[in-house]
N, C-alpha and C positions, 0 to 999 in steps of 0.2 A: 503494500501500499505506500503510495506515495506521499510523503509529506509535505501540504501546502502552506505552512507557516512559515513566515519569512520576516527579517528584522530590518527595519530603515533607519538607520541613525539613532538606533537603542531603542523603537518603537517596534513593539513585536504585534503581530498582523497573524490573524487565525487562517488565511489566506489571503493574496494577494490582489484580490478584487476589492476596488473601494470605489465610492460615488463620486464623482467631479462635481465641482461646485456648480450650482445651477438650479432649476425649479423644483428638481425630485427632493431638495435637501433644504427647502426653504424656512425651515422653524423646526422647533425640539420635536413635534411630532412627526412632520415627515422623516427627520434622521432618528428617531426609533423604529418606524417602519422598515426603513431600509436596512437596520442591524435585524430585525427578525426576520428579514428577508434573505441572509446568509452574506452580508457583505463582510469583510474580512477586519475593515476598519470604516472611519466615517470623517466625512470632510466638509463644513457648514459652508452656506452659501455666504460668500463674500460681504462683508460688511465696511462701512466706511464712517466717520464721523457723524453725517448726516444720512437720514434715508433717502434711496435714491426716488427721484420722480421719472417713473417707467414709460416711455409712449406707447401706446395702445393703435392698433394690433401690435402684438412683439414676438412672435412663434410662427413658424409655417412649415409643412412638410413638404420636402423638395426630394422627391424620390423616396429614396430609403435616408435620407439626409433630412436636416432642417436648417433653416435662415431662423437668426434669431436678431431682434433688438433689444433682448435683455439688459438691467443693467446691475448694480449691484443689490444687494439686499432694502423692502421699503420698510423692514423692521428697525425701531430705533436701536441705538446701539444697546443703552440701559436694558432694552428687554432682553434683547438677545444674553447680557451679563446673568441678570437675574432670572430668568425663567427659561431661554431655548436652549443655552450649553448646557445646563443641570439639567435638563431632562434627557439629552443625548448623553452627558456622564453616565446616567444611569444604568443603561446599557450594558457597561461594561469594556464597550470597544474601544480603542484608542480616538480620541477625538482633535480635529485639526481644525484649526479656525481660520479662513481666508480673507485676508486683510489688505486694504489698498487705499491711498495709491501715492501719494508726494512722498519724500522723505520723511516730513515731519507728522504728516497724517498717520503713516505707518507705525513711527516712535510712538505718538501717545496711544493707538490703538493697541498695539503691542502691549503696552501697560496697563492698558483698560482690561483687555479681554482673560489678561494672565490672573483677572480677577477669578473668574470663574474654571481655573486649574486646568486649560486646556493642553492637551498632550504635543503639539506642535502648533506652528503657525507655519502660514503658505501665503507668500504674497502676489497677488495678483498685480500685473505689469502693464496691463491694457492701455494705461494712462500717460506713460512715462513718455511718450514721444521718443521710444527709440533712443533713448540718451544715455549711454552706456556709463557715465559719471555718475547720473542717478540712478544707475542699477546699484552701483554699490554703496550709494549713500541709503538708499532704503534695506539693503542687508546690513549695514552697520546701526542703522538706528534701531530695525529690529531686534538685533542680536544684543545691543547695550540695553534693551528694556526689558528682555524676556530671558528667564534660565531654559528655554526650551530648545528642541531645533526646528532651523529655520529653512524651509523649500523655498525656491523662486519659481514662479508660473512664466515661461518662456512663449511665445509664440515665432515663425517664421518672418513676421513682418521686422522683426529685430535685426534682420539679414545673415550675418553669419554665426547661428546659433550656439556653436561650439566656441567661438571666442565669448560671447555673452556669456555662457556658464563657466568658464576659467573666471571671467571677472567677476560671479556672483561665487565663485570658490575662494578666490583670493580675498573678498571680503568677508568671507565667513560662513559662506551658506551650508547647510547640510543635508542639502541634497536639490534634485532642480526636477521640474515638473514639464512634460512636456508632449504636447501642445498645447495650448490655448484656441478657442474658434479662430478660424482663417476670414480675416477682410481686410476692407467693406467690401461687400459684395451686393447685388442688386435683382430682385425678382419680379416682374411686372404680370399682374393678372392680365392676360389678352382679352377676354372678356368686357372688361371695365378701362382698359388702359391706364392703369394706377397700379403703384408697386405694392406690394400685399405688407410691408410694413410701415408702420405709424411713424417712424422718424425721421429726421430730418433729411432729406433726399433720400428717402425711403432705403436706406442703407440698412444692411443686415451684416450679421458674421456664420458663415457656413461651419455646421460641426456633420459628425457622422463619418459613415462608411467614404466618401466620396473625400474625406482631408486625410483618411487613413494611410494611405502610399507617403505620405510629405509629412506624416507624424513619426513614422517609423524610420523615414530618413534621419530626424532630426534625432530622435533617441539613438540610434546607431552613430550618428557626429559627436553628440555629447557625450556618449558612454565611451569612446576612446580618447576624449581629450580632458576628463576630470575624474577622479578618483572617487568623488562621492557619490550616492545613489541616484538612480535615476526612476523617476516615477513615468509610465507613459501614457499618453491619453490621446484619444482621437479615432473614433468611428470603428469602435471595439462592440460587436454583436455576439461573439461566441468564444468558444475557448481555445479556436486556432487563431484565432484573433489575438488574443491574450498571449498564445506562446512564440507567435512571431515577435510580440514587443518585447517578451522577457530574451528570445534568443538576439535581437536586435541591442540588448543590453540592461532592459529594464529589470528591477528588482521588483515592481507591483505595477498596477495599472489604476486608471478610471475610467468610468463610464459614466456618460448622462444622456447622452441622443438616444440611447438605445433603451434606458429606461423609461424616458417619455415616451416613447415608441409604443413600448411592450411591458411596459410596469415593472414593478422594485421584483419581482419574482425573479429577474434574469440576474440577480445578485447569486442567490445561492445556485440558479439554476448552472450558471458559468463554471461557478465554484466547483461541483460536483462532476460536471463534465471535462474541464480541466484536469482533475483527478484521474478520469477513466484514460485522458490522453496519455497523460502522465505514463500510468503503469501499463499501457498498451506498448508504450516504448522505452520499457524499463528504464526510467529515471525514477531516482529514489527522492527529489527534492529540487525545490523551484532553485537553488544553487547551481544545481547540474546543468539547468535548461539555461540560465542567466549568462548573455553574454556569447553562447555558444556559436553563432552565426558570423561573428564578427572577424573569427579569420576566414572566412571564407571570401569576405569582400574584396574584389582585385583591385588592386593599385593600378593596373593598367587594364586595358581592353581585353578581352579574352580571345578575341580572334575578329578579323574582318572577313575572312574568306567564308563561303558557305559550308554548313556541314548538315545535310537532315539528321531529325531526330530517329534513334531506334525506337523500333514497334515492338512492344512487350506482347506478341500473337498471343498465347494464353490468357491474358489479360484483357486484350482489346471484345468490345461487346458490339462491334460495328454500327454502333449509335448513330456514326456521321457527325456528329459536331466537329470533328477535325476538319472534315471536308468540306462543311457549309461554311467556317469560320476562314478557310484558307485563300491570302489574299492573291497565291499565284495560281489558284486552279491544280494544285500539285496532287492533291489527294483523292483518291478514289476507295470506293468500299467495291470488293470483291472477294465473294464466298460468305460474308458476313464481317470478314476483316478489311480492318485500314491498311490502302498502299499508297506509299508515296514514289513519286516519279523523280526520280534523282535530278533529271536536267531541267526541271521547272520548280524545284524547291529551293529556295533564297536561305534558310535558314535561320526564317525569322525567329520562331520560336513561339507564333501564337497558337498552334494547335497543340502543342504542350500543356498552356496555361488553360485551355477549356476542355482537356480529356477528363473526364467525371473517374474512369478508370485508372486513372494513372498508369495508362499502357503507351502512353509516347514518353519517350526522357533522351536527353542529351546524353 
């Protein structure tokens, strides 16, 4: 039986699946529900010194992803400290308080939320205008006011996230969270000719499966650059996504969009399925998986010459997906098995990625 427990900056989690700061952790009651649904630890919605005035509408489904114009919590800080955090603490799970945004605000917030005996602080950097000097300052402000681990949440708009992670590490950060929602983005309702968000310009931020490849890349870049742990966020919907983030160097993950779309049951469901995934592949613990793919990321191009994939005939079901997707029309199904025309195949690899039976591989 694989061991799902993991430790991040001295914080012990019963499994690596946590909520990300957002609507599903909007107050103490919702945090309790997430805990009861099987999460390994808790992250509360971001707070600032004043409650947010959130535009409406602020959330819309785009395929399997979401666009949002959400802001920080609308609940006053005092209520979080006196009522909401204490409710979450009663679950017995580690509680991470998300705070933002300027160095001055973060310093005061760190001091205040420590009254609720939170276990760690997560700093939201979405409103720092991607200024690396401010990034160091917010970390130093949080560290000076609170005697708990401090995690910094980054997004790709910071440019080179590895450089930013190094700056945060040098300033004293105990971990990096990557990534936040991507944007600004814009979606227009074609029947009304209006944006779906009620924010200025109709702008929103994209989250969910659409941003997962960006998030995995950022986690890998950061994991290679720093010695502090990384928490992966962005588009996780199942145990295979969790495994991908772990292999890219994450020690734990956070989930928001999938929990909104599918409900809080997803935390326990993914944890259970992750356990099965690890057992099936003879992994004993999360540590066995963490960063396992980093050694396989090539420093240079693998090749520029075409090489056709191998076909594992015994595994091929003849479903025809490879033939349907092949942009070179180099695949046919003969006798219920795929066959590749070597002179037409460009070695692009699309067929490998769509084969449900894993019968094609390089």
